[in-house]
KEKE-3310 file (N, C-alpha, C; in steps of 0.2 Angstrom, whole numbers, plus 5000, padded with zeros to 4 digits):
npx = (5747:5754:5765:5768:5777:5772:5773:5784:5788:5782:5774:5778:5769:5769:5756:5738:5734:5731:5739:5748:5765:5779:5789:5796:5801:5793:5802:5800:5797:5799:5798:5784:5778:5761:5753:5744:5725:5718:5703:5707:5720:5735:5746:5763:5778:5793:5802:5816:5823:5815:5807:5795:5777:5763:5753:5744:5732:5729:5741:5749:5754:5745:5754:5756:5761:5771:5775:5780:5791:5799:5804:5811:5823:5828:5844:5848:5845:5845:5841:5851:5854:5849:5837:5825:5816:5803:5795:5780:5764:5756:5763:5766:5777:5784:5793:5807:5813:5832:5839:5827:5820:5824:5824:5812:5810:5817:5810:5797:5787:5785:5784:5772:5766:5774:5782:5796:5815:5827:5837:5852:5858:5863:5870:5877:5891:5900:5918:5922:5927:5919:5907:5909:5909:5896:5890:5890:5880:5870:5872:5868:5852:5838:5834:5823:5812:5811:5812:5821:5826:5834:5828:5822:5828:5832:5843:5849:5841:5849:5861:5859:5854:5864:5875:5866:5865:5878:5880:5877:5868:5861:5851:5836:5836:5846:5848:5847:5857:5868:5870:5878:5891:5909:5915:5925:5941:5947:5947:5956:5959:5948:5942:5937:5919:5916:5904:5898:5892:5879:5873:5860:5856:5851:5856:5852:5855:5853:5858:5867:5881:5893:5909:5924:5939:5952:5945:5934:5916:5902:5882:5866:5860:5848:5851:5860:5876:5893:5904:5915:5924:5927:5935:5925:5913:5902:5907:5899:5906:5898:5889:5899:5901:5899:5888:5881:5884:5898:5896:5900:5910:5908:5914:5908:5907)
npy = (5552:5564:5570:5579:5579:5588:5589:5587:5573:5558:5544:5528:5514:5496:5490:5496:5504:5510:5501:5494:5490:5501:5506:5514:5532:5546:5563:5580:5588:5578:5571:5563:5548:5542:5529:5520:5521:5519:5519:5530:5530:5528:5523:5523:5530:5534:5547:5548:5536:5527:5519:5510:5510:5512:5527:5538:5548:5562:5567:5572:5585:5586:5588:5593:5584:5591:5599:5589:5583:5595:5596:5585:5588:5596:5601:5592:5597:5599:5600:5604:5603:5597:5599:5612:5626:5631:5641:5643:5646:5663:5665:5654:5643:5626:5613:5605:5591:5584:5582:5585:5588:5603:5607:5611:5624:5634:5636:5643:5640:5627:5630:5635:5638:5647:5644:5648:5647:5650:5645:5631:5625:5610:5604:5597:5585:5579:5576:5558:5559:5565:5557:5552:5563:5565:5555:5556:5565:5558:5550:5540:5541:5534:5517:5515:5504:5506:5522:5538:5548:5558:5556:5543:5528:5516:5504:5504:5516:5524:5523:5526:5539:5548:5545:5552:5564:5570:5568:5559:5543:5530:5514:5510:5499:5487:5474:5479:5488:5481:5477:5484:5495:5490:5473:5471:5461:5461:5466:5475:5482:5491:5508:5523:5527:5517:5503:5491:5474:5462:5447:5435:5418:5412:5416:5430:5446:5458:5468:5484:5497:5509:5510:5514:5523:5512:5500:5503:5503:5512:5512:5507:5500:5495:5509:5523:5518:5515:5503:5488:5482:5467:5452:5443:5448:5462:5468:5469:5479:5481:5471:5461:5452:5447:5454:5454:5445:5446:5449:5453:5468:5483:5494:5508:5521)
npz = (5603:5615:5630:5643:5659:5671:5686:5702:5705:5696:5699:5690:5685:5684:5680:5677:5690:5706:5715:5709:5706:5707:5694:5687:5689:5682:5681:5683:5670:5660:5645:5635:5626:5622:5623:5625:5632:5647:5654:5669:5666:5658:5646:5643:5636:5639:5632:5634:5638:5633:5641:5647:5653:5666:5670:5679:5671:5675:5680:5670:5657:5642:5627:5609:5595:5588:5596:5605:5596:5594:5607:5608:5600:5608:5618:5630:5645:5664:5681:5694:5708:5723:5727:5720:5717:5704:5696:5694:5684:5691:5698:5709:5719:5712:5718:5713:5708:5709:5693:5687:5671:5661:5648:5641:5644:5635:5625:5619:5611:5618:5630:5636:5647:5654:5664:5674:5678:5690:5696:5697:5683:5673:5659:5645:5640:5652:5658:5661:5674:5683:5687:5700:5707:5706:5710:5723:5727:5730:5740:5754:5752:5753:5748:5734:5728:5710:5711:5707:5712:5724:5736:5736:5728:5716:5712:5697:5693:5701:5695:5681:5682:5688:5675:5668:5674:5669:5655:5647:5641:5646:5648:5657:5667:5677:5670:5656:5656:5658:5646:5638:5633:5636:5640:5656:5659:5671:5689:5691:5679:5678:5680:5689:5689:5678:5678:5688:5689:5695:5699:5704:5711:5699:5690:5684:5681:5694:5699:5702:5702:5705:5702:5711:5717:5722:5724:5728:5729:5726:5728:5728:5741:5752:5756:5748:5746:5753:5749:5750:5735:5727:5719:5721:5726:5732:5748:5762:5776:5788:5791:5789:5778:5762:5750:5737:5721:5710:5694:5680:5674:5666:5654:5651:5645)
capx = (5747:5760:5763:5775:5777:5770:5773:5789:5789:5777:5775:5775:5768:5768:5750:5735:5732:5737:5739:5754:5772:5781:5793:5801:5797:5793:5803:5797:5799:5803:5793:5782:5771:5756:5752:5736:5722:5713:5699:5710:5727:5739:5752:5766:5783:5798:5807:5823:5826:5811:5806:5786:5772:5755:5753:5737:5732:5729:5749:5754:5749:5746:5757:5756:5768:5775:5780:5785:5798:5805:5806:5815:5828:5833:5849:5846:5846:5844:5841:5857:5854:5845:5830:5825:5810:5803:5791:5774:5760:5753:5771:5766:5783:5785:5797:5809:5821:5840:5838:5822:5822:5823:5825:5808:5810:5820:5804:5791:5782:5783:5783:5766:5763:5778:5787:5802:5818:5833:5843:5858:5857:5868:5870:5881:5896:5906:5922:5921:5930:5915:5905:5908:5906:5888:5885:5890:5874:5864:5874:5862:5845:5834:5833:5814:5811:5808:5815:5825:5827:5838:5821:5821:5831:5835:5852:5850:5840:5854:5866:5856:5853:5871:5876:5861:5868:5885:5878:5877:5861:5861:5846:5834:5837:5852:5848:5848:5864:5873:5872:5880:5898:5914:5919:5934:5943:5949:5945:5962:5958:5943:5942:5931:5914:5915:5899:5900:5886:5880:5869:5857:5856:5847:5861:5851:5858:5849:5862:5871:5885:5896:5916:5925:5945:5954:5942:5926:5910:5895:5878:5859:5856:5845:5853:5865:5882:5900:5906:5921:5924:5934:5933:5919:5908:5903:5909:5898:5908:5894:5887:5904:5900:5897:5881:5881:5890:5900:5896:5904:5912:5908:5917:5901:5911)
capy = (5557:5565:5573:5580:5580:5594:5588:5584:5566:5555:5536:5525:5508:5491:5490:5503:5502:5513:5494:5490:5491:5506:5503:5519:5539:5553:5568:5585:5590:5573:5572:5554:5545:5541:5522:5517:5523:5513:5522:5535:5527:5530:5518:5528:5527:5539:5546:5547:5529:5520:5514:5508:5510:5516:5533:5542:5554:5568:5568:5575:5588:5584:5592:5591:5579:5596:5600:5582:5583:5601:5596:5578:5589:5602:5599:5591:5602:5598:5606:5603:5604:5591:5601:5619:5627:5631:5645:5641:5653:5665:5664:5649:5639:5620:5610:5599:5586:5585:5579:5586:5592:5610:5608:5616:5633:5637:5636:5646:5635:5623:5631:5638:5639:5652:5641:5651:5644:5654:5639:5630:5621:5609:5602:5595:5580:5579:5570:5553:5559:5571:5555:5550:5566:5567:5550:5558:5570:5554:5545:5540:5541:5528:5514:5514:5501:5512:5528:5540:5554:5557:5555:5537:5527:5511:5505:5505:5521:5528:5523:5529:5548:5549:5545:5558:5571:5571:5569:5552:5540:5522:5512:5511:5492:5483:5470:5481:5491:5477:5475:5491:5495:5484:5470:5471:5455:5460:5473:5481:5486:5497:5515:5527:5528:5510:5499:5484:5471:5456:5442:5431:5411:5411:5420:5434:5453:5460:5472:5487:5499:5513:5509:5522:5523:5508:5495:5503:5504:5517:5508:5507:5493:5499:5517:5524:5516:5514:5498:5486:5477:5461:5446:5439:5453:5467:5466:5474:5480:5483:5464:5456:5447:5448:5454:5453:5442:5448:5445:5457:5474:5487:5502:5512:5527)
capz = (5609:5619:5636:5649:5666:5675:5693:5704:5703:5696:5698:5683:5686:5680:5677:5676:5695:5711:5720:5705:5709:5702:5690:5688:5689:5678:5684:5681:5664:5655:5639:5636:5620:5625:5619:5627:5637:5650:5661:5670:5665:5651:5645:5641:5633:5641:5627:5636:5638:5629:5646:5648:5661:5667:5675:5681:5666:5679:5682:5665:5653:5636:5620:5601:5592:5584:5602:5607:5593:5595:5613:5609:5598:5612:5621:5640:5653:5670:5688:5696:5714:5727:5726:5719:5713:5698:5695:5690:5683:5697:5705:5714:5717:5714:5721:5708:5712:5706:5688:5683:5665:5660:5641:5638:5646:5631:5620:5621:5608:5622:5638:5635:5655:5655:5668:5675:5685:5692:5700:5695:5677:5671:5652:5640:5643:5657:5659:5667:5681:5685:5689:5706:5713:5705:5714:5731:5730:5731:5747:5760:5749:5754:5741:5736:5720:5705:5711:5702:5716:5732:5741:5735:5722:5715:5710:5692:5695:5702:5689:5677:5685:5688:5670:5664:5673:5666:5648:5645:5641:5647:5649:5664:5670:5677:5664:5652:5656:5658:5638:5635:5634:5634:5647:5658:5662:5679:5693:5690:5673:5679:5681:5692:5683:5676:5681:5690:5688:5700:5698:5707:5711:5693:5684:5681:5684:5699:5704:5698:5706:5701:5703:5714:5717:5728:5726:5733:5724:5726:5725:5732:5743:5757:5754:5743:5751:5748:5751:5746:5729:5726:5714:5724:5724:5735:5755:5768:5782:5794:5790:5787:5773:5755:5749:5731:5717:5705:5687:5674:5675:5661:5653:5647:5642)
cpx = (5753:5758:5770:5773:5777:5771:5781:5791:5782:5778:5773:5775:5768:5760:5745:5731:5735:5740:5746:5759:5774:5788:5799:5797:5798:5796:5800:5802:5801:5795:5790:5777:5767:5752:5746:5732:5717:5708:5704:5717:5729:5745:5757:5774:5790:5803:5813:5825:5821:5808:5797:5782:5768:5757:5745:5737:5731:5737:5753:5750:5751:5751:5757:5762:5772:5779:5784:5791:5802:5808:5813:5822:5832:5837:5846:5849:5842:5844:5848:5858:5848:5837:5830:5818:5809:5797:5785:5769:5756:5758:5770:5773:5781:5791:5800:5815:5828:5838:5831:5824:5819:5822:5819:5808:5813:5816:5799:5783:5781:5782:5778:5763:5766:5780:5793:5807:5825:5837:5848:5855:5863:5865:5877:5886:5901:5910:5920:5921:5924:5909:5903:5906:5899:5886:5886:5885:5870:5866:5869:5856:5844:5833:5825:5814:5807:5809:5820:5829:5832:5832:5821:5823:5833:5841:5852:5845:5845:5860:5865:5857:5859:5875:5872:5864:5873:5884:5878:5871:5863:5853:5843:5836:5843:5852:5851:5854:5868:5875:5876:5886:5902:5915:5925:5934:5944:5947:5951:5962:5953:5944:5936:5926:5911:5908:5901:5892:5885:5873:5865:5858:5855:5853:5859:5853:5852:5852:5866:5876:5890:5905:5920:5935:5947:5950:5937:5922:5904:5888:5872:5857:5853:5846:5859:5871:5886:5903:5911:5920:5930:5931:5927:5914:5908:5902:5907:5901:5904:5891:5892:5903:5900:5891:5879:5887:5892:5900:5902:5904:5912:5911:5912:5903:5918)
cpy = (5558:5569:5575:5581:5586:5594:5585:5578:5563:5546:5533:5517:5502:5489:5497:5500:5505:5507:5492:5494:5497:5504:5508:5525:5542:5559:5575:5588:5585:5572:5563:5554:5543:5535:5518:5520:5517:5517:5529:5535:5529:5527:5522:5526:5532:5540:5547:5541:5524:5517:5515:5508:5512:5523:5537:5547:5561:5570:5571:5579:5586:5590:5590:5587:5586:5597:5596:5582:5589:5599:5590:5581:5595:5597:5598:5594:5601:5602:5601:5603:5599:5592:5609:5618:5630:5636:5644:5648:5655:5665:5659:5645:5631:5617:5605:5596:5586:5579:5580:5590:5599:5612:5613:5622:5636:5639:5638:5643:5629:5624:5638:5640:5645:5650:5646:5646:5648:5650:5637:5625:5615:5604:5599:5589:5582:5574:5564:5552:5561:5565:5552:5557:5569:5561:5550:5562:5565:5549:5546:5540:5535:5524:5513:5510:5506:5518:5530:5547:5553:5556:5547:5536:5519:5510:5504:5513:5527:5530:5528:5537:5550:5550:5551:5563:5574:5570:5563:5546:5533:5521:5510:5505:5490:5479:5473:5486:5488:5474:5481:5489:5490:5480:5470:5464:5455:5468:5478:5484:5491:5502:5518:5528:5521:5507:5491:5481:5464:5453:5438:5424:5408:5413:5426:5440:5457:5466:5477:5492:5503:5511:5516:5519:5516:5503:5496:5504:5509:5514:5509:5501:5496:5507:5516:5524:5515:5507:5495:5481:5473:5456:5444:5443:5460:5465:5472:5474:5480:5475:5458:5450:5451:5447:5453:5449:5444:5446:5447:5464:5477:5493:5504:5517:5526)
cpz = (5612:5624:5639:5655:5670:5683:5695:5701:5701:5695:5692:5685:5682:5677:5680:5682:5701:5716:5716:5708:5705:5700:5687:5689:5683:5683:5681:5675:5658:5650:5637:5628:5623:5621:5619:5631:5640:5656:5662:5670:5658:5652:5642:5640:5634:5635:5627:5636:5634:5634:5647:5653:5660:5673:5673:5676:5669:5681:5676:5661:5646:5631:5615:5600:5590:5592:5605:5603:5593:5603:5612:5604:5602:5616:5628:5643:5657:5677:5693:5706:5718:5725:5725:5717:5707:5698:5691:5689:5690:5703:5710:5711:5716:5714:5715:5711:5708:5700:5683:5676:5664:5653:5638:5639:5639:5624:5620:5617:5613:5627:5637:5641:5658:5663:5668:5681:5684:5695:5695:5690:5675:5664:5651:5642:5647:5658:5662:5674:5686:5690:5696:5710:5712:5711:5720:5732:5732:5737:5752:5757:5751:5748:5742:5727:5715:5705:5709:5706:5723:5737:5741:5728:5722:5713:5704:5690:5694:5696:5685:5677:5685:5682:5668:5665:5671:5659:5644:5646:5642:5647:5656:5668:5671:5671:5659:5650:5655:5649:5634:5637:5634:5641:5648:5661:5670:5683:5691:5684:5675:5680:5685:5687:5681:5682:5683:5691:5692:5697:5703:5706:5703:5689:5682:5684:5687:5701:5700:5703:5702:5704:5705:5713:5722:5729:5729:5728:5727:5725:5729:5735:5751:5758:5749:5748:5748:5753:5747:5740:5729:5720:5715:5722:5729:5744:5759:5775:5789:5795:5789:5783:5766:5754:5741:5725:5712:5699:5681:5676:5667:5661:5649:5642:5641)
residu = (MET:PHE:GLY:ILE:CYS:ASN:LEU:ALA:ILE:VAL:PRO:VAL:ARG:ALA:GLU:ALA:SER:ASP:ARG:SER:GLU:ILE:VAL:THR:GLN:LEU:LEU:PHE:GLY:GLU:HIS:ILE:GLU:ILE:LEU:GLU:ARG:LYS:ASN:GLN:TRP:ALA:ARG:ILE:ARG:ILE:GLN:PHE:ASP:ASP:TYR:GLU:GLY:TRP:VAL:ASP:SER:LYS:GLN:TYR:GLN:GLU:ILE:THR:LYS:GLU:GLN:PHE:ASP:LEU:LEU:SER:LYS:GLU:ALA:ILE:ILE:LEU:ASN:ALA:ASP:LEU:ILE:ASP:TYR:ILE:THR:ALA:PRO:ASN:ASN:LEU:LEU:LEU:PRO:ILE:PRO:LEU:GLY:ALA:SER:LEU:SER:PHE:LEU:ASN:ASN:ASN:GLU:ILE:ASN:THR:ALA:ASN:PHE:ASP:PHE:GLU:GLY:THR:LYS:ILE:SER:GLY:ILE:LYS:PRO:LYS:SER:ALA:LEU:ILE:LYS:THR:ALA:PHE:MET:TYR:LEU:ASN:ALA:PRO:TYR:LEU:TRP:GLY:GLY:LYS:THR:PRO:PHE:GLY:ILE:ASP:CYS:SER:GLY:PHE:THR:GLN:MET:VAL:TYR:LYS:LEU:ASN:GLY:TYR:LYS:ILE:HIS:ARG:ASP:ALA:SER:GLN:GLN:ALA:LEU:GLU:GLY:ASP:PRO:LEU:SER:PHE:ILE:GLU:GLU:CYS:GLU:PRO:GLY:ASP:LEU:ALA:PHE:PHE:ASP:ASN:GLU:GLU:GLY:ASN:ILE:THR:HIS:VAL:GLY:ILE:ILE:MET:ASP:ASN:ASN:TYR:ILE:ILE:HIS:ALA:SER:GLY:LYS:VAL:ARG:ILE:ASP:ARG:LEU:ASP:HIS:THR:GLY:ILE:TYR:ASN:PRO:GLU:LEU:ASN:LYS:HIS:THR:HIS:LYS:LEU:ARG:VAL:ILE:LYS:LYS:ILE:ILE)
# end
């Protein structure tokens, strides 16, 4: 069984319960494989990053395997504005966030509800230099565990979405992203757009941010913010202390 997200933002939970933590989100137009059903819940796998979790069965639209396969072959096309509107049947306007998927609009076999979109789209691979410009679109977005939008986002959701909007696919969680790319030995070797990873007292990767010029980093901590980066980690000038301990810097692209 397969489906497509037909709502703006849908929570994906760790367990089949409204009280369970949100581990990620489905954005409009993302397509999924349905792995299991339990009452009103479905355990899904998101096609883009293979991330799994539980969603309310009322919060997606079922599609056929043929439609799923067609959509998986389509070029990724995303909404490029912080928020825009897609025209649904009966001329109803549905708000969609930055990064919502519009790939299905190009195929009448998938776009059976005749959705229409007249806003700004983004697709294709952009130069690495474009990553920081995209990251600034999320500046001051509030931190939200499992979030993927400018209305609430976590550290790895932020890095994944910035990369996705520029045509690059990376995993969902910081610990997964830390396994990608090539490590750099020194901060001086890094370029804007490289990822810095940070660990906790147990040595587990728990945080990630995007490196900028001149030893600055943009990351989601309380909100998407810009702080200093040195060999120790992230220095927050407002708190006058280091908040995250640097583990490794990776060149992903």
